[in-house]
N, C-alpha and C positions, 0 to 999 in steps of 0.2 A: 605794636600798640593796637593795631586793628584787631588782632586775635584776642587781646585782653578785653576790648570793648564788646566784640561780637559774642564772645563766649564767657562773659564775666561771671554769670551765675554757675555755669558748669565748673569753671576754674575755682570759684569760691567754695563750692561743695567739695571738690577734690582736695583743695588745700585744707579745708576743715578736717577731713578724714585723716590726712597726713598729720595734721596738727594734733589730733587726738592720740595718734600713735606716739608722737613726741612727748605728749603730756605724761603718758604712762611710763615711758622710759625715764623721763626727767625726774619722776618721783624717786627712782633709785638713787639719783644724785642728791635730791633734796632731803630725803629722809636721813641719809647717812651724814650729810653735812650739818643738818639741823641738830644732830645729837653729838657728833664727834668733832665738828668743825674741820672735817677733812673730806677730800674729794675721792670717791671710789672710782678710780680710773679703770677698774676691771668691769664696770657696769656694761660697757659696750660688748664685752665678750660674754657676759651673763645673758645679754640679749641674744647673741649668736647661739649659745647653748639652747635657749628656748626655741629658736627656729628649727634647729636640728631635731629637738625632742618632738616637735609637732610632726615633722616628716617621718621620723622613725616609728612613732605610734601609728600614724595613719597608714604608712606603707607596709611596715614589717609586722605590726601587731594586729591591726584591723584588716590588713590584706588589700587595701585600696592601691591601685596603680595609676600612674599619670594618664593611661589610655583606657581605663576601665569604665569611664562614663560617670555621669553625675549621680549623686545620691538623692534619695527622696524620703519624705515621711520620717518615721521613727528612726530608721537607719541613719539618716542625715543628722538628726538631733543628737543621738547618743554618740555618734562618731565625732562630731564637732565638740561636744561637751567633754568627751574623753581626751581629745587633743588639747583643749584649753586647759584642763586640769593638769595634764602631763607636762605641758609647757611651763605652767606656773610653778609646779613642784620642782621641775628640773632647774629652772632659773633660781627659785628660792633656795634650794639646797646648795646650789653652786655659790650663791651669795653668802650663805652661812659659812661654807668652807673657806671662802675668801677672807671672811672676818676672822676665822680661827687661825688661818695660816699667815695672812698678811698684816693683821692688826693686833690681835689679842696679846701675843707674846711680846711684841715690841711695846705695846701700851703698858703691860705689866712691869716692864723694865724701866719705864719712865723715859723712853727715848724722845727726842724732839719730833716735831710734826713732819719733818722731811722724810724720816726713815720709813714710816708706814706708807707714804705716798710712793716712794720708790719700790717698796715691796709690792704694792698694789699694781704698779706698772709691770713688775716682774710676773705677777700672777696673770695679768692680761696677756702677756707674751706667751706664757706657758699654755694657757687655754687655747689661744689662737693657733699656735704652731702644732699643738697636739691634734686638734681637729684637722689641720692641714695635712698632717701625716696620715690620719685615718681616711681622709677623702682624696688623697693624692692631689690636693689643691684644686680639685674640680668643683664646679657648681653642682648643686643637688636640686633636682626638680621635685616639687611637692605634687601629690595627686590633687586633682581638681574635685574636691568634694562638693563645693557650692558653685553652681553654674552662674557665670557672670552675665546674667540677664538683666535687662532694664525693667524695673517694676512700674515706674510712672515718670512723668515729666513735670517739673516745677520751674516756672519762669525760664523755660528753655533748657533746663539742666536735666539730663537723663540720670535718674537715681537708680544705681545698680544695687542688687541685693547684698553683695558682699560689703560695699561701702556703707550701706544703710545699717548693717550689723555693727560696724565699727562706730558709726555716728550715734547709735542708741546705747550700746552696751558700755563703751569706754567711759562716757560721762557718768553712768550709773556706778561703775567701779570707782571712779575718782571721788565722787561725793560720798560713797560708802566709806572709803578710806578716811576722808576728812571727818566724817562723823565718828569713826572709830577713834581717831586721834583726840578729838575734842570731848568725847562723851563716855569713854570706857575707862576702866581702871588701868588697863595696860597703856592706853593712850595718855593718861595722866602721868604714868611712870615715865613714858618717853619724853613728855614735855618737862617733867621735873629734872631728868638727867640733862636735857638740853639747856635748862636754865643754869644749873650748877651741879656738877657731878658730885663734889664732896658733900654738899648739903643733902643731896638726894640719898647718898649712902648713909648719912647719919639718920635720915628719916626712915631707913629700913628698905630702901629700894635696892634690889639685886642688880647691880650695874652691868655685869656681864650678860645676864639674862635679857635685860632691856636692850642692850646693844645688839645682841644676836637676833632678837625679835625685830629690831629696826632693819637690820640687813635682810632678814627673811621677808618682811613686808615689801621693802624696795625690790627684792628679787621677784616676788610674786607679781607685782605690778609690771615689771619689765618682762616677765614671762608671758603675761597676758598680751602685752604689746607685740611680742614675738609671734604669738598665735594669730593676732589680727593682721600682722604684716604678711604672714604666709597665706592667710586667707585671701588677701588682696593681690599679692605679687607672685606667690607660688614658686619661689626659688630662694636659695640661700647659698652662702659660701663661707669659708673659714674667716674671711676678713669683712663679712657683711656688716659687722658692728662698728667699723671704723668711722665711716662718714655719718651714719645715723646716730652713733654715739656722740660725735662732736655736735651734731645738730641738736640732740636732746640736752646736752650740757649747755649749749648756747641758749636754749629755751629756758633752762633753769636759771641761768645767769640773768637773762633778760627780765624774767619775772621777779627775781630776787632769790638767789639760791638759799635754801633753807626755809622757804615760804611755800606752803602747799598751794594756796590760791595763786601765788605768783607763777608756779609751774603750769597751772591751767592757762593763765593768760599768755605766758611766754610761749608755750607750745602751740597754742592756737594762732597766735600772731606770727610766729616763725613759719608755720605751715602755710599760711596764706601768703606771706611775703615771698617764700620760695616759689610757690606756684605762679604768682603774678610775675616774678622776675623771669622765670623760665618761659612764660608766654611772650614777654616783651623782648628779652635778650637772647633766648635760646636755652635749651636744657643744660648746656655745658656751664651755664652760669649758676646753676642750682647750688653747688657746693661753695662757690665763691660768695654767693649771697649770705650763706651762713657765717663765713669768716668776716665779712664786712659788718654784719650785725653784731657779732661778738666783739670786734675791735671798737666799734662805735659805742657799744654799751659800756665797755671797760673805760673808754676815754671820757664819756659824757656823764654816765650814771653808773658807777661801779657797783652800787648796792642794788641795782635793778629797779624795776618799776615800783615794787612794793617795799623792798628793803627790810622786811621783818624776818626774824628767825622763826623757826617752827614753834618755839614756846610761846610766841606772841600771837600766833594765828588763832582766829576765832571765826566761828561760822557767822 
């Protein structure tokens, strides 16, 4: 408890940064559930693919190595931008593949909702084990492109440049997505399918196209989270998505799965709760905190804090 009181603002800032990463990953669950009323259990592995894409581009394409030193100026900007785009594209394309393999054929055959969920779990295992074979199950270290230096201090909290990047860019991406869903033609199509698939089809909405775009958007946001995760933590492994995927799913459920604003509140709340619990009880309680929150939400408020589906969300 002493640690929580003495380092409250430092813990709050760190928890908010973690929460913003959860927010972006939880959008992968929220978008898919909002349209199909199904959970994309492969989203955690989509995140994992994004982390490896960030490292591969940085290390093997751009030629940066873990011991090559920090980058500066234009080299730093284009390297990080390149890695961000690569991570988002890798995760987005993987998400679309998951939709084509695990969902579309089963959906076209009119199977019950359990079959696609099992298929998605199968895709999750395939992705995870494939990467495990390619990496021999070992952790992979990312090059340090951005030096973890402290920029300034606010209320006793040291603000690091990598954390500040997440703190600024992640909310911009979130609100950009929310505006896209609420104010664009494609966003209206997504909301229409979410409201009623059959009616949307009768109104001329291309159902398969909208669903693929929904998976793509969720994958792009998850890929951005993977890039930010690597920027802060600089390491990944074939099973990196397991715990963080459960945390992001819990954040989506906490806010109200299928609700975009709920994903924001849920992710930020869970990130703070995890950090505070780790300070009071120890870091080993971090994963336990997630499960406790998930169980409590399902018992007390199963619809989450907001409880709206994506079609009802408004700015």
